Steps between C-alpha positions, in 0.01 A plus 500: 500500500619851418461770764532873430557729799440854378265797518459472121401209278815525289577127491288206390447277802255255653470702823556866578580652840525874559632484858764305690253334737301327226820411312644331809178304548503374140870410514444308823189312384551434127773356280628804308728428205566860386486814712480836321560788740506880521653709776200724568199323653185607680570545871820557692695194381677489165629238257830465685309414817311227312823357354671501839204332669460239225870416503502467880195271492633297204200574277674709234460324162792412275399764245449869583426782256581858607246741350595824679574797269659732759872430454601548864218281634564243227861472620378440856287208380784365288743515792256311726478227238875480442565471874242221507690298239318610184672579171390673179633577157272797442421632853132429434454125532680329786556132569615332820838335454 
């Protein structure tokens, strides 16, 4: 299942979450194969918070797509993924190695 965590519907997915709380619930309860994520979400938490939580709870899927357009925030997401053992050739699609 593909999960998009974003305030916009800019990625084709099976489920969409606009806030961190609902994203965490889906990641915990369902088998997600691809996670597409933005930095800015509804509420006080952001995409980096979701990535950190998912990595800590071992529910982060093997494939993650970074959708954020803000360059500085995009780099924050990318750094979280790289620290978590993810690699990419294009800094958009990441795979766990």
